[in-house]
N, C-alpha and C positions, 0 to 999 in steps of 0.2 A: 423580440425580445427582447427580445433581449431577455438577460438573464435571468428576470422573473418569470419565465415560462418554462425553465429548466427544473422540469420534476420528472423523476420518471418511478414506477413501480414494475416487478417482476409480473411478465404475463407470458402468456402462449406466442409463437412467433407468429401466429394466424391473425392476432389481434393485437399487434402492436400498433399502439395509432400515437399523434403529435404529443409528443414533450420535448422543447426542443432539448435535447442533447446529454442531458444528465444520463448516467450508466451507474448499474451497480458492481461493477467489476474496478479492480484499482489495477490500471496499465502501468507500463513501462516507466519506469523511474525517468525523470526531469534529468538532460542531459546540456552541458554548455559547447559540444563538441564546433567544432571549425566545419565548417562546410568544404570537407574533400579537399583541401587545399594541399593536397602532397601531389597532385598530379593524377590519381588515380582516379576512380570513375565518382563525379561527384556525389556527395551526400547533400538532400536538401532536405533542410529540417523543417518539419511541419510544427507549427505550435498550434494545438486547437483542443477547444475544453473538451471534456471527458465524453464520447460516443461510443457505447458498448461495442458494436459491431465496425468502427471507421477500419480498423485493422486490415481487415478482407478487402475495404476497398484500395487503401496503399497498397496492398498485395496486388493487387488487378494492376493499378497503377504502375507498379515496378515490373511488373512480367510485359505489360505494354511497352515499358520503357526502353525495353530490350538492352539496358547495358549503357544508354547513354545519360543515366544518373539513377541514383537511389533515394526514396522517400522514406527518410524516418521520421516515424509520428513521436511528437513528442507533447504528452498529454498535460493539457493545464490544471490549475488548482479546478477545485467544482465552483465557486463562487466566483461571479463575474466580477466584483471590483478585485479580488485578486487575482485574477487574470489580466485585468487591464493594468493593474501597479505592477505586476510584473514584465510585461511587455512594454510600457511606457519606460520606465527604468532602463531597461536593455538597449532601447531603440536611443534613448537620449543621452545612451553614453555608446552609442554609434558602435553597438555589437551584431558583430559580423558570424555569429551561428545562428541566427535565424532569418530562415527562407521565406516559407508560405506561413501566414499568419491566419488564423480566425478572428475575424472582429466581429464582437455584438453590433447587428446593423446600427445602432446609437453610434458608435466609436468610429466609425469610417471618415468622416468628416474632419474631425479631431485629429487623427493620425495623418491626414492628407495633408491639413491646413499647417501640420506641424515639420512637413517635408519627412516624413519617416517613411512613408510607402511612394511604391510606383507609379505612375498613370498604366493603365490600360491602352495601348493605343493600336492602330494600324488592324490586321488581321485578328490579334487576340482579343479586340475589343468587339469586332464585328462579331467573331464567335459566340464571344459572352451575350452579347444584347439579341441575339437571333433568336426568337422564340421563348425568351424570360420575359415575365411577369411586369407589367411598367411599375409596381409599387414597389417589389423588391430591388428593381433597376436603380429606381429613385432614391434608395437610401446608400446605394454605392457609388453616388457622385458628388463631388464637391466642384462648385465655378464651371458646372456644365462639363467635367471632364470625368471618365469613370476612373477611379481605384480600388474598386473589388467587384468580386465574381461572384453573386449572390449564390450562395450552397444551398440552402434553405430557407423557408421561411415558415410562419406559424400566424396564426389569427385565433382570436376567442368567440365562441357562437354562444347561444343563448340556448340550455339546456332546460328543459321543462318537462313537468309531468302530466303526461298526454291523459291520465285517468283524471286528472284535477281539472284539465284546461283542455278543451277540446280543439281550440285553435291557440296559434301562438298570438302573443298581443302586437300590435301593431305602433304602439309608443309607449316611451317610459310611464306615463301618465297613466297608461289603462292597464299596464302591469301591475305598477303601485294599485290601482284600485281594484283588481281582479284578487289580489294579494289580501287586502285588507277584507274582501267578502269570505275568503277562504279562511281568514281567520275567526271573523265571526262564526262560521259555521263549526269552528271546533277543529277543521282540515289542516291539514300540513300549507303551512303559506308563505315561509318566508323565502326574501327574494335577496339572494347569496351572491355578493361582489366582493372586491378587494378594499377594505377600507383603511386597511393601516397604512402609516408613514411610510411609505419606500416606495419601487417604482410600480409596481401593479396599482395604487393610487392615481401613480401621475398617464398611466397606461389609461385607465378608468375614464381620468378627465380629459384627457387627448381625444379619445373618443367622442366623448359626449360633445367637445367641442366642432370636432367635424363634421359631426352628424347635425350640429347648428348651422353650420354653414360660416364657422367663427376660425378665427386664427389667433394663436399666441403671438407667433413671429410674423414680421413682413415678408412678400413672396421671395424676397432673396436672403431671407435667414440674418438680417443685419439688425432691425430695430425690433423692439417690444411694442406689439399693438395691445394684446388683449381685449379685443373686440367687443361688440355686441352678442356676438355669437357664442363667446368666451364666457361671457355675464349670463346668457340663457343655460349655460352648462354649468355654472356653478349653483345656478337657483334651482337646477336639475337636482344636482349633487345632495345640497340641502333637503331638498325634496324628498328624496329616497332615505337619507340618514334620520329625518324626522319624522317620517311616515308611518313609525311604528311595526312595520314589516321585515327590518332587517333583522339579522341574526343579532343576538344581545352584545357579542362579540365583534360587531362589524366595523369598529375604529381599530380595532386588532387582525383583521383579516387579511389573512394569505390565501394563496393558491391551493395550498395541498390540504390546510385545516377544513376551508370552505369545502372541498370536493368530501372529504370525509363527513362533514353536516347532510350535504345532500345525500349521500351513499348512505347516511344513518337514516334515512326517511324526514328529514326536520324541513326540507325547503320545498316549494313549487316552483320555484326559479332559479338558474345557476348562471353564470356569467362566467366562461371559463376556457380554457385550452382545450384541445379535442383529447389530450391523454386522460381524461375524465371518464370518456365512454370505455376502453377496453378496461381501466380500473374497477370499475362499476361491474363490468360484467363478470369479471373475477371473486370481486368482495359481496356483490349481492346481485345476482344472476334476476333474481324474481322480481326486485324494482327495477333494474334494468330494462327490462322488458316493458315498463309503462314509461321509461325515458323518450322522448323524442328529442328534436334539435331542430332549430331554424335561425335564420340570420336575426341580430341582435335589433331589438326595438328602436325605432326611429324617436329624435326630439318631438318630430312632429309625424302624426300619422301617415302622411301620406309620402314622407321622405325615407328610405329605408337608413337604417343606421350604419354608421362606417365605423369598423375598428381597428384598432393600432395593431401593425403586425410587428411580427417579431422576427427572428433569424439571425443568421451570420453569413458573412461575407468574407471571402478570400482573398487576403492582399498580398502583394510582394512587397517584402523590407528593402528601403532602400540601401539597404548596407549589404546585400546577399551580394556573393561573390559569382553566385550562378543566375544572374535574372532569366536570359533566356530560357532555362531548365527548369525555373520556378515557377515563370509564367505557365509552359506545358503541363508542369506537375497541377498546378492549381485548375487546368482546364479539366485534365482525364479525373481529379475529384470531385467535378462536378458535373461530370458529362451526365447525358439524358439515364443512359443505364445505370450509373452509380447513384444518380440521385432518387430515381425507382426502388435500388434495393437500399438506400438507408431510409427512404422513406417508408417503406416495408418492415425492414427489421428494427427501425432504431426510433420509428415514430416522428421524423421530420419532413413536414410536406415539402414536395418538392418546388422549385422557383419556374422549372421549364414546363411551360403552361400543357404541352402535348403527353407529358409523363401523368397527368392525369386520366388521359382518355387509355391508359393502356386495362385492359381487362384484370389484370394481376392485380390494380390498385383496388376492385369492386370490395374484396373483402375486408382487407386492411383498413379502407377509407369507405364505409359506407355511407359516412354524410360529406363525401369527397365534392359533391356539386354544391355544396352550402359553403363550403369552404374555401370552394373556385368563386362563388360570388361573391364572397367578401371579400377576397384576394382583390378582385377586378375593380374594386371600388374602395381602398383601403384608405384608412388614416394611417401619415407616417408622422413619427415624430417630430419634433421641430429639427430642421436638419443646418444644424451649426457646431462649430468646433469645441463652443462653449456648451454640449449638452448636459453632462456631468454636472456641474455648476446651475444649470438650468431646473434640471430635475430634483435637485435638493433642495432649493428653496422653494420649489413649486410643491413637492411632496410634504415638507414641513408649514406652508401658510396652508393648504386644504384641510391638514390635520388638527383635530377631529373635524368630518365634515359636517355633522350638526352642528358645530360655532361658526360658519360660514356665514358672513353678511355679504349678500353678491356683488355689490356695487361695491364696497369698501372692500372687500379680497379683492377685486378685479385691480381696485386701484394700487392694493398694495402690492399684489401679482405683478401689475406692469412694471413699478417701480425695481420690483428684486429680480425680475428678468431682465432690465435694462441693466441693471448692474452687475448681473450674472453674465452677461455678452462682454462685458468689458476685460472678463477673469480668463478670457482663453489662452489656454498654452500654461495652466495651470500646472505644475508637476503633483502628484500625489504626495 
């Protein structure tokens, strides 16, 4: 997800797990080189978010290409919004110096609708779809056509203190009441979640909507519905915010400060990406021994929670001078062997399901079965070219969560989302 899950801390190679894509090293400076138009070996310019060990994958693919082309890794800025702005401006200007693009899962629809990226067809499409999890594939489609090859994905889990809570809660209500009981007993009790006005709040709300069986948009992504399930999700968000068990900073909470609060021993529960696990092992190994993980609770106790997925899709620019080589390069960058390498070394969960079965994944991903369970029944953010606008208005309307008035907020949201749907194609 999105950009919100791109947080990383230094850690031993053996325990690098799921933060999407941020790295601590600065890489090669950006260049706007043309794609080898001099008749020599074609240069395939890869524009991708910072990922510490991606250059090793690029090197492997260049060896495999055997002189047919050479991929050059052009590292995008760290912030997701800046990545998008840079790519949108260059594509809108029909810049032919970009070939393979690393798109946040929320951008694929927008780029496809603007005709900035090429459709994956024929054998290329078949190769991408084979063995790839349905949720990530869904984020890569627009109007039933494939416009991206899912390179990695990500999903949040429930992290809880097993010394305080013997069994993970089945529902949000149970989690809140357990936290209230711990508070009365003077024990660590907080339920830590992303309540700040940004994409993380939209992710939390979208997950609650899906868990309640609701919808923000119609099935085809063209109409604002904000249905009864979406209202129930607002009730749950309000309930959490006013229950006395969140952090005092809930309305400003983002992923990393939330991780630090849990690591400091203040939380009984945390809903966060898997990067928190290796970070905790490093920063507070004693506490880490008391931390377990589970699927995020449901809105109803008998229906497992569904969580919003993040990740990156590889797309080929409509203006690339070397589309055939670009599709080939993208397929190499996200093949099973390279997904396993990136999963273990950069903490970005694979989109090819069989990679999870590899024994080498066991140590880096002790929670891999739970990740896979959530990935098999995911929540996907509204699939529409206007997603950026919808996300902006949604986070504004939901903030602060304690001020939500479920029915009135739903009505306001329905109207704002309808307006946002009309603003598709707006350049930053």
